[in-house]
C-alpha positions in Angstrom: -23.1 3.7 6.1 -19.6 4.9 7.1 -18.2 7.8 5.2 -15.5 6.7 2.7 -12.1 8.2 3.4 -10.7 10.7 0.9 -8.8 8.9 -1.9 -10.5 5.5 -1.5 -11.8 5.6 -5.1 -8.2 6.1 -6.3 -7.0 3.2 -4.1 -9.8 1.0 -5.5 -8.7 1.8 -9.0 -5.1 1.1 -8.3 -6.0 -2.2 -6.6 -8.2 -3.2 -9.6 -5.3 -2.5 -12.1 -3.0 -4.8 -10.0 -5.7 -7.5 -10.0 -6.0 -7.3 -13.8 -2.2 -7.3 -14.3 -1.8 -10.4 -12.1 -4.9 -12.4 -11.5 -2.9 -14.8 -9.3 -1.8 -12.2 -6.8 -3.6 -11.6 -3.5 -4.5 -7.9 -3.4 -5.9 -6.4 -0.2 -7.0 -2.9 0.3 -7.4 -1.1 3.7 -5.7 -3.8 5.7 -4.7 -2.8 9.3 -1.3 -3.8 10.5 0.8 -3.0 13.6 3.6 -0.5 13.1 5.4 2.3 14.7 3.0 4.1 17.0 0.2 1.5 16.8 -2.1 0.2 14.1 -1.9 1.8 10.7 -3.9 1.3 7.5 -2.0 -0.1 4.5 -3.6 1.3 1.4 -2.8 -1.7 -0.9 -0.9 -4.8 0.0 0.0 -7.2 -2.8 1.5 -10.7 -2.3 2.2 -13.3 -4.9 5.0 -15.4 -6.4 7.5 -14.2 -9.0 10.0 -16.7 -10.4 9.3 -19.0 -7.5 9.9 -16.4 -4.8 7.2 -14.9 -2.5 7.0 -11.2 -3.1 5.2 -8.5 -1.0 4.5 -5.1 -2.4 3.1 -2.2 -0.4 1.5 0.6 -2.3 0.9 3.8 -0.4 -1.5 6.3 -2.2 -0.9 9.9 -1.1 -2.0 13.2 -2.2 1.4 14.9 -1.9 1.8 18.5 -1.2 5.3 20.1 -1.3 5.4 20.0 2.5 4.0 16.5 3.0 6.3 14.7 0.5 9.2 14.0 2.9 7.0 12.9 5.8 5.1 10.5 3.5 8.4 8.9 2.3 9.6 8.6 5.9 6.3 7.0 7.0 6.2 4.6 4.0 9.9 3.6 4.7 9.0 2.8 8.3 6.2 0.6 7.1 8.4 -1.2 4.7 11.0 -2.0 7.4 8.2 -3.2 9.8 6.4 -5.4 7.3 9.5 -6.4 5.3 8.1 -5.9 1.8 10.2 -6.6 -1.3 8.9 -3.5 -3.0 7.4 -0.2 -1.9 5.5 2.1 -4.2 4.3 5.6 -3.4 1.5 6.7 -5.8 0.3 10.2 -6.1 
């Protein structure tokens, strides 16, 4: 059995909360998508409809340290512009 990546239990918990909040939404965890520099893993990708409009939400779960915070924001912003999500959330 492959070793789970660090933080995957937290991602699973966040994804489950989203599923409970909106049972009609499509919630995927660990999806791979092309981006700057090749394939990258999206922690949580939510898609659904709100007031008749398709909405995409990316949730990036990071264990921020004082030195990694800016880099995490830059990386997440790049993803948001590549995938064109309506909302981007960084969770710590």
